[in-house]
C-alpha positions in Angstrom: 98.2 117.7 129.3 99.9 115.8 127.2 98.0 112.6 125.1 99.5 109.2 125.4 98.8 106.9 122.2 100.5 103.8 121.4 100.4 101.8 118.5 98.0 98.4 119.3 97.5 95.6 117.1 93.9 94.6 115.9 93.0 91.0 114.8 90.3 90.9 111.9 88.2 88.8 110.1 90.3 86.7 107.8 91.0 88.7 104.6 89.1 92.2 105.5 92.1 93.7 106.9 92.3 96.8 104.0 88.4 97.4 104.7 88.8 97.5 108.7 92.0 99.7 107.4 89.7 102.0 105.5 86.8 101.9 107.7 89.4 102.6 110.4 90.6 106.1 108.7 87.2 107.4 107.7 86.9 107.4 111.5 89.9 109.4 112.8 91.6 106.8 113.7 95.6 106.6 111.8 95.9 103.2 111.0 98.4 101.1 109.0 98.7 97.5 107.8 101.7 97.0 105.3 101.1 96.0 101.8 102.1 94.4 99.2 101.1 94.2 95.0 101.2 90.6 93.9 100.5 88.7 90.8 97.8 86.3 90.7 97.3 83.4 88.3 93.7 82.3 87.2 92.7 79.4 84.7 91.6 82.8 82.2 93.7 85.9 83.9 96.1 87.7 86.2 95.4 90.3 88.4 97.4 92.4 90.7 96.2 92.4 93.6 97.3 94.4 96.7 98.2 91.5 100.0 98.5 92.3 103.6 101.7 91.2 104.9 100.4 90.7 108.3 97.5 88.7 107.6 94.1 89.4 109.8 96.4 92.0 111.5 95.7 95.9 111.2 98.1 98.2 113.8 95.9 101.4 115.6 97.8 104.2 116.8 95.3 105.5 119.9 94.9 106.5 123.5 93.9 104.2 125.7 90.9 106.0 126.6 89.6 105.6 123.1 90.5 101.6 123.2 86.8 100.4 122.4 86.1 102.4 119.9 87.6 100.1 117.6 84.8 97.4 118.4 82.7 99.6 116.4 84.4 99.2 113.1 83.0 95.9 111.1 85.4 93.3 110.7 87.2 93.9 114.3 87.2 91.1 116.2 89.8 91.7 119.2 93.2 92.7 120.2 96.1 90.6 120.1 97.6 90.0 123.5 101.3 89.4 124.5 101.9 88.5 128.4 98.2 89.3 129.3 98.7 92.9 128.0 97.1 94.2 124.6 100.2 94.0 122.5 102.2 97.0 121.4 104.5 98.1 118.6 107.0 100.5 118.9 106.6 103.7 116.4 110.4 103.0 115.3 109.0 99.7 114.3 106.4 100.8 112.8 108.7 103.4 110.7 111.4 100.2 109.8 108.1 98.7 108.2 107.1 101.8 105.9 110.7 102.4 105.0 111.7 98.6 103.9 109.0 98.5 102.3 109.2 101.6 100.4 113.2 100.9 99.0 112.3 96.8 98.8 113.2 97.7 94.9 116.8 99.4 95.7 118.3 95.7 97.4 120.8 94.3 95.2 120.3 91.0 94.3 124.0 90.3 93.8 124.1 89.7 97.4 126.2 86.7 97.8 127.0 84.8 101.3 129.9 86.0 103.3 129.4 89.8 101.5 128.9 92.5 104.1 126.1 95.1 103.6 125.1 98.6 105.4 121.6 98.5 106.5 121.1 102.3 106.8 117.3 102.3 108.8 119.1 100.6 111.5 122.4 102.6 110.8 124.7 99.2 111.2 126.5 97.0 109.1 126.0 93.3 108.6 127.2 90.1 107.0 125.2 87.7 104.7 125.0 84.2 106.4 
């Protein structure tokens, strides 16, 4: 029998995305949230901190029969809904997010309006507007 898993969007308590992600992975779930490193400047120091690009959201890859097991994890509030159904994310979109974050440093900063570029992850050409 084929196991049908889907990426769903979990809504979490504010600023607890990384803790939820860690707990989901420890409990055997496949989960993802895009993260970037950011420098935060305070009056007495500068700190490098991981910041979630999707505030209060964690993506979880789960079967429909196990859909309520995520509520055993602290700080998980609910699933995000779209048009009355749980919000689903396509696997290609997850891969595009991961690819973007991995290749972000390779982006040419000398791009001007009117330039044509190739977007490898989408296999398409684009014009900067």
